Structure formats: C-alpha cells, structure tokens
N, C-alpha and C positions, 0 to 999 in steps of 0.2 A: 504494500500500500504506500503510495506516495503521500508524504505529509506536507512537505514544504511548498509554499506558493510564493515565497519571497525570493528575490535574486540572492545568490550566494555572495558572502563578503570576500574581499581579497585579503591575502596575507601580505606580509612585508615585501615579498617578492612579486606581488601582483597576481599570484595564482588565485583563481576562484576556489573558495573553500566550501566543503560540505562535511556533514557528520552522519555516520551510520550507527544507530543504536542496535547492537547485535545481541540476540538472546537465543535461548535453546529452541523454543517453539513448542506448539501443542496443537492437537487436533481440535481442542475446545476453543471456539471463537471468543468466548468471554476472557480467556487467558490473555489475549492480546491487548485488552483495554488499558491496563496500566502502562504498557510500553508506548502505546499511542498517546496516552495522556502525557507522558514525559515529553514526547515529541511536540505535542501541542503547546505545552508549557514553555518549551524552548523557543517556539515561534513567538509566543507572547513576550518573552524576555528579549528577543532580538528580532528586529524587523528585516534583517538581511542575513538569512541563514538557510542553507540547503540541508534538509534533514530527511533521512530515510530510516525505516525500521527494517531489519533483516533477521533471518532465523537460520539456525544450523540445520534443523530437520523438522518434519511434521507440519510446517507452515511455509507460506510464501510471503514475500520473495526471499530467495536465498541471498547470500552476501554478494556474489558476482552480479546478480540481477539488480540489486539495490544500488551497487556502485555504477553499473551501466546507466541507470536512471540519472544519477548525479552527473556523470560524464556527458550525457546527452544535453544537459542544461549548462554545459560550459565549465563545470567544476574540474579543477586539475590538482587539488590537494584535498585528500579525504582522511578524516580522523575516524577510526573505528573504536567505539566505546563498548567493551564487553559488559553487558548488563547481568553479570553473574555475581551472586553473593559469595559463593565459594569458588575457589580456584581449583577446579577439578581437571580431569583429562581434556575436556572440551576447550577450556581457556588456556591450559598449559600446552597442549599438543595439537589439537585439531585446528584451532583458530590461527596460530602462526603459519601453519601450512597453507591455509586458505589465503592469508595475506601475502605470502611469498608468491603464490600463483598469480594473484592480482598484480603484484609488482612486475612479474615476468611478462604478463599479458598487456600491461599498460605502462610501458617504460616512461612515457611522458607525464605520468601522474605521480604525485607524492602520496604515499599511504603511510599514515602514522597509526600505531596500535597503542592505545592507552592500557593501563592496568585495569583489571576487573573492578567494577564499582565497589564490590565488597571489601576491597583492600583500602578504600579511602577512609581515613580517620573521621572525616566529617559525616560520612554515612553511618559509620559504626556508632558515633555519638548520637546521631539522630535516631537510629534504631533503638539504642538504649533508652533514650528519652521517651520514645513512643511506648516501649515495653513497661516503663515505670508509671505511665499515666494511669489514673484510676478512672473506671467507667462512670 
C-alpha cells in the first residue's frame, strides 16, 4: 500500500529521500493498521516525505516492490526502518540480504538500514511507561 502523497525531501547531496517501514507481515488485514498508522503519523509530522510500508512475508508489498514505488517517484536515497521489537533471525539475517540485493539491483540509489525499533532506548522507555499506566 502506498502511503505517501507528498514529494520526497532531498538530503544534503540533493538525493530525493524516502522511508520504508519494514515489518514481518500477517494474513490478518487488521494486523497492518498500526504500521499504516505510523506511516500516516509520519506524513502529519513532515509534509515532504516519501513513505512506504513493506513486509517480509504473508503480506504485500514486499521490500523490493515498496522500494520500486519510491524509485518511480524520483527517490534515490531510501532508509529502511525494521519495525521489529526483537532482533531475531529476520532482522539479523534475512533483512540484510534483502538490502544487499536492493543495492546490487539499484546501484544509483543509496539504501540505509536502521537498527530495529526495539533497540531504540526511546521506544523501550515509552513501552515501559505504557506498561506502568493504570487503566
């Protein structure tokens, strides 16, 4: 699903930038709502951003398809954000292989791979705060 409707911002080198939120995927359509909500919030926070959601399996689009969508809009620098709480095999092994294939197939594009969101201290603190809330 294409999320972004705004033009992509340029980085310091003038490259059009985009972001792919990358998650595991599920056959359940309700599972996708939080990922799409994050993308929508990103668009609210930035009026010039190319954003796509992509999934490893069980859902579409996959990572190459999401990246092709950004490339078709002129994006030439893509940041991939693994939306995993835990850093299991998918984040550690599968995703780097996918990113290397993207780099090989799109040599004129810069692909950056962030750490999984579950490793971010701000998210860890936020999850702790949420867990401590009283109903």
